[in-house]
C-alpha positions, 0 to 999 in steps of 0.5 A, a space after each residue: 605599598 607606597 605611602 601616598 603623600 598628602 596632596 599639596 597646594 605649592 606656592 609659586 616660587 620665582 627663579 629670577 628675583 622679580 615681582 609676581 606675574 600680575 604685574 604689567 610693564 611698560 614694554 608691552 610684554 605683560 610681565 613684571 617690570 616689562 619682562 615676558 612672563 613665563 612658566 616651567 611646570 618643574 623648576 628644572 624647566 623654568 631655570 632653562 627659561 631663565 637662563 636663556 630669557 635673562 633680563 627680558 623674561 620673568 620665569 617662575 616654577 610651579 613645582 620647585 620644592 625638593 621636599 615634596 612629592 611631585 605626583 601629588 601636586 594640586 594646582 591652586 588658584 595662583 597657579 591658574 591665574 599665573 598660567 593664564 597671564 604666561 606667554 611662554 610655558 614649558 612642561 614635560 609631558 607624559 602625564 607627568 604634569 598633566 594638570 598643566 594641559 587642563 589649566 591651559 584649557 581652562 584659562 585660554 591664552 592672553 588674546 590673539 595678539 599675544 597667543 601663549 606658547 607652550 613647549 611639551 618636552 615629550 612632543 619636543 623630543 617626539 616621543 610617544 605616549 607610551 614612553 615608560 620613563 617620564 623623567 626626561 631632564 635626566 636625559 642629556 639631549 633634552 635640555 639642549 633641545 629645550 633651550 633652542 626651542 625657548 630661544 625660538 619662541 622668545 624671539 618670536 615674542 620679542 623679536 628685537 632680542 632674537 640675537 640675545 636669546 640665541 646667544 644665551 642658548 649658545 652659553 647655556 649648551 656650553 655650561 652643560 659641557 662639563 655634564 656631558 664631558 663627565 658622563 663620557 668619562 664616567 662611561 669610559 672608566 666605570 661603564 658596566 657598574 652594576 647598581 640598584 634603583 627605587 624608581 626610574 628617576 635618573 635612569 636616563 642619566 645612568 643609561 648615558 653613563 653606561 651604568 648597568 641597572 639591575 633592579 627590574 623595571 617593573 619594580 621601578 614603575 610599581 614604586 613610581 606609580 604607587 602600586 605594589 611590586 611583585 614579591 618576586 621583584 622584592 625578593 630579587 632586589 633584596 638579593 642585590 643587596 644581601 648578595 652585594 651585587 650592586 655598587 650603589 643603591 639610587 633612590 628618589 630622595 623626594 618620595 620615600 615609603 616603607 618598601 624604599 626605606 627598607 631597601 635603603 637600610 638593607 643597602 647601608 647594612 651590606 655596605 653599599 652606598 646610597 645616593 639620593 636623586 631628585 625629581 626638582 631641582 635641589 635648593 638653594 644654589 643650583 642651576 640645571 647644569 651644576 645639579 646635573 653634574 652633582 648627581 653624577 659626581 655623587 654616584 662616582 664618589 659611591 662607586 670609587 670611595 663607597 661614599 653615600 650622598 643622601 641629600 645634595 
């Protein structure tokens, strides 16, 4: 029932204000202005690379447009060229950005003296291929582990700056604490609150917050995968709204179809606030940490004030 979005060729968008990766610097790192060229398959991963790498890294995101469907991404020649030059890559895994493995295999590395380092978040967390929810960036344990891995890999590439990368990783973790603390506080105050969702985009965060997700996971995955959910699941979801059995409805703000729009309309019609969640960072002005905190605050407003936040 989901409408398939048009396949898109996305332009690369820099996370840091630097030139393109095609330039070569004098430091031998091979990046623009001598910076280490790095890629995050999704903008949230590029943002973490940028925070850890700081002035020594030029990090770009392949998928960065919050108004498009990440599942329909089609790599362009410019993406392939950037991947071929990257010294460090961070990608999600679990099939979410499977095009990256193909690009990496097709483009090779920069040579034996500058091997490309790839951090696959699925593998970093030790998750099996059968893990049903690929939206790993909403899991509170993910980004601290990624930040530490990025610091290690960058230190291997540029040992002279290892202390700098390690310090930035510590600052990253510190900046993440307001979200972690807010999750704990939310769980203590509103744990067990029932909500409905369209897809499992923010499920990891909801679980960490102690929220009770009443939407059948089979319906969430059907919508996520673009297949028809069972009539029984749809009827059950409708009953959550008509019976006012949930305190909020969270939907994938980047991917909607007639079914999810009908859920949203039904929720609103029954006085249930609607909260949009994202698969890539909303722009402008967000870091990964402030984005996660904004998502949680939007949920809290929905529960406590009955306020909808469809778009950050």
